[in-house]
N, C-alpha and C positions, 0 to 999 in steps of 0.2 A: 654384220648379220648375225645376231645370235638365234639358236635355236633352243626351243627349251628341250629336257631331257624325254619327258614322255613324246613329243613328236619325233626327235629323234631316233628314237626307239622304234617306234614304229614305222618311219620309212625307212630305218634300214631292215626291218624286216620284211617289208615286199621288197625290197632290191636283189638285186646278185651282187659279186664278191668285187664287181666294178661299182657297186653305186648306179647301177642302170636299171628300170623296173621292166621288168619283162613278165608282166601279167597275163593273166587268162582271164576271160571273163565270162561268168556265167549266172547273171545276177536277171534275167530273162525272165517273164512271169506272163503275164496275159499273151503275150507275141507267142510263147514257145507253147503254151497252150492252145493257142488255135493252131498251130503246126501240127501239133501233135494229133488234135482231132480230126484236122485234115488226113491225116494218113492212118488215123485208125477207121474212117469213114464213122466217125460219130461225131457227137453236137459236142460242142467245147465247154458246157457247164455238165458232160457227164466224164469230162477227164478228172477221175481222181488225182486228192493231192498225194498220193504215194508214188503215181506216174511220175510225178515233176521231182518228187524227191527223190527217184530211183535212178531217172534220166542225169541229176546234177550230180548226183556219189558216182554215177559212173566215170561222167565226163572228169568230173574231180580225182578220181583215182587216179586214171589212165593217165594225162595231162599232167599234174600238176608236179612229176618229177622232173618235166621239159620247162616249168615257170616257176618264178621267182615269189608267184604270190598270184593268189584267186581270190576274182571279183563275186559273193555271192549273197543272196537275201535273208532274210530269218525267217520271212515266211515259209519257203521250200527249202531252204539250203543250208538249215545248220546240221542235218545228217553228213549233208557231203563236206561242209565243215572240217567233220572229225574223221574224214575218208582222207584229207588232204595229204601230200606226202612232207616229212618233216624239215623237208629244205623251204616251202612254200607259206609266205606270210599270209593274213588271211584281211580283205577289205571286206565289210559289208553295206551293203546299199540301205539307204534310212527313208527312201523316197516310197513313194505308194507306184505302183504299176500305172501307166499311162496319164492320164490331165483331166482335168474337169472340162469336159466337153459340152457344158451348158452355155456356156459362155466365151465371147471370143477373148484368145491371148493364150489358150494353152496354159492353163495357173497350175501349178503343181500343189500338190498335199504330200505330207508325210504321214508314215504310218502311225496310228493310232496308238498301239501299246509298246512302240518303242521310244527312246529319246538317246542319246551320243552315250551316256552312261550305259545305260543299259545294252548297249550293240559292245561297248567294251567288255560287261562284264559277260556276254555272250561270245569274248572271245575276239574282238576287233583289233585289231593293229592300227587299221584308218577306217576313218566313215566316208563315204561317197555320197552324197546326191545327183539326179540328172535336172538338168532345168532344160524346157524347152526355150529358147532365148534369140531374138534377134533387136542390136541396138534401134530398128525402126521402128519400131512397137512404140503406140501412143504412151506418151511420160506417166498416163493413169497405170497404164500395166505395166510398164515396169519399175513403178516405184512398189509396187506391190511384192515384185521378185525381187527387184534389191533388198527390200527388208525380210525377207525371205531368207536371203542368201547371208545376209547378217544376226539375223538371231541364230541360227545353224553353227554359222562359224562363232560365235560367242559360247554355245554348246561344247563347242571342240575346243574349244580353248580353255574353257573349265575344266573339260576332262581331261583334259593334254592330252590329246589325240591329233593326229594329222587329218586334216580336211581335204579329200579329194572333190572334186566341182567339176563335174561334166556337164559341160551345154553343147545343147544342140540346135544348130539354125534351122529356121524354118519360113514360110509364108502365106498367110494366112487365105484359107480358100485357093492356093497356091497350087504347083506342082514341083515340089523340090527336087523331082529328079529330073526335070525339062530342064532346057538350056538357057530360058531366062533367069532362072535362077540362077542357075552355072554363073553368069555372069554378075547377079547381085552378091555370092555366097564367097567370095574374097574380103568384101568389106565385110561381111554379118561376124567372118569368123575373128579378119584383122578388131572390130571393134568390141565383142564380146570379150576376146583375150587381155584389151588394155580395161574394156569397166572393171574384170572381178580379178587383176592383179592390184585393185587399190586397196588400203592396208585397212579399210574399214570392213573390209568381208573375211579378213581371216584365214582365207583359204591357202594351203599348203602346195598344192600341186594342181596346176587347169589340167584337165584331161579334155583336147580339145579333136575336133574336126583338123581335115584336111583343109584350107584353105581351097582349093579346086574341087571338082567332080573330075574325075580321070577319064569319064567316058568321053568330055569333050576338050583334052589336051591332043592337040595334034600330034602325030608323030610317034604316040601311045600304040602298045597294044591296046589296052583297053578302050582305046577313040575308034568306034566301027562307022563312023559317017561325020555330023557336023561338028565343028569344033568352035568353042568359046574361046579358047586361049594357044598360044602356040606354046609348044616346049620351056623357052625362055623366057615369054609371059608368065607361065606356071610356077617359074622356078623362083621367080622376082615377087610371085603372092605368097610364095614359102615365105621369103623373106622377110616382107613385108610383116607379114603376121605375127613370125619370131621376135620380130623388132618390137612391138607393142605387150609381148610378156617381160613381168617384171617379178615372174614366179617362175621356177622350173614348167614344163609342161610334156604330157605323154599324148600319142595320138590314139586315138578309138579307130575300129575298121567300120563302124558304122552300116556292118549287114553286107558290104561287099563281098566276095567270093578271094578264096586265096590269092591268087594269080594277081589278082588287081593290089590287092593290098601291098604284098611281096612290091610289084614295080612303084606304088605310092612311094613305099621306105625307100625304093631307090631313086626316086625324084629327090624325097626330102633330101639324103644324102648328098645329093649331086649340088644341090640348092646351098649346101652347107651350114642349113642351118643345129643348130645344139638343143636338139629335142632331148629327150630324159627317158622313152623309154616309148613302151607300147602297152594298153590295156585293149588285147584282141579278145573277142568272144567269136562270132557268126564264122568269122573267115576261118576260124580252124574244125569247128564242129559241127555248122547247120546240116551239110550233107551226110551227117549220120542222122538227123530228125526220121525218113521216111523210112530208115531202115530200122530205126527203134520202133515207128509206128508199125510196121509190115510185117518184121522177122523179130521184134524181143529185144531184152534186154541182153542176150549172150551176143545177137550179130553184131547190137552197136560197140557191146566190148571189142571184138575181132576188127570192126572196121576201124574206132578209133584207136586201139593199138599198132595198129598199120599207118593208114591215111593220116588221120589225126594228128598222130608224131611226128610223121612227115610235114602237115602242114604248119604245127607250131614251130618245127626246128626250120621250116624254111622262112617264116619271121623272124624267130630267134638270130637265123645266119645275116638278115639285114641291121643287128643292134650293135655291129660293129662300130657302125657310125655314129650312135648314138655316146651320149655324155655320163657322167654322173650328176645325181641332182642336185648334190651339193656344190658342183664346182659353179654352178651356176651362180651361188652365192661368193667365189674368188675362193673357197675352200680348197684343201687337200683330200677332206677327210672329210667322216660325219662329224667323227670329233673334234674336229677344229672349231664346228659350228659351237660348241659348248662353251669353248675357251672365253 
């Protein structure tokens, strides 16, 4: 397996000295605007752009000394990108926030005035897109999504920049947090990892959900009631999903709190899967939103410098089990892939 110089350079820029991706995520837009509006007691449409820029900049400045990279968006995140620590690489999101809710299938869209080439010009070491996806959607829906990912893969290949694909499972008109979906989730995640490992998509790193809902794993601290799987079954789901991947993969925190994500990574380590790190957002900083909303930027900075740093280090401490992204290709270093 050879990797082109540009892709090699980009992956190296977002990894730590071990070749593990210990990245923070701060590309939320619509959901962040809603959360700030709620805590400020104002309407979502009245949240000014500078407030999102300020929030992202503070989070980036305080947390990136403890991260290998930061994921931001080009809409509100470019001032934050300039404030990141020198050690941290930059991933930029290419998709519009949200999805088309006028028809079934949660179809995605790209930012109008951006391209892979332009994102690289804005300083991106890697390009990331988010896709709502389930292998169990009708073929006419997934055909659209497959072609969409292929186009972006082609753009990233042309720009010689790594392509990170994040896919988030869902059920149309269903409850993704409920026990019924929890039972389907292992196959949704496994099938998605298998699909987007195919060469035609040009994906370099899969950014994936864990294949279980920790709230339904019996015997975990995260499980408060009914369970969908035993601990051993959950570990087997981790292994089956990992076996389907033909590309390096990293886990996303998917909005859970810090303790739950830490316990999730412990379970991944116990299952012996070879994941290559994390892209962790809300599990690190989301409890800072009400502080920012009610008390302002200085209070957010103080909270992040204490609890936010503890949160990111709590996640980082779980990455001893992670393997370098290049080891997925049987290489002992990133440079060996270019030989």
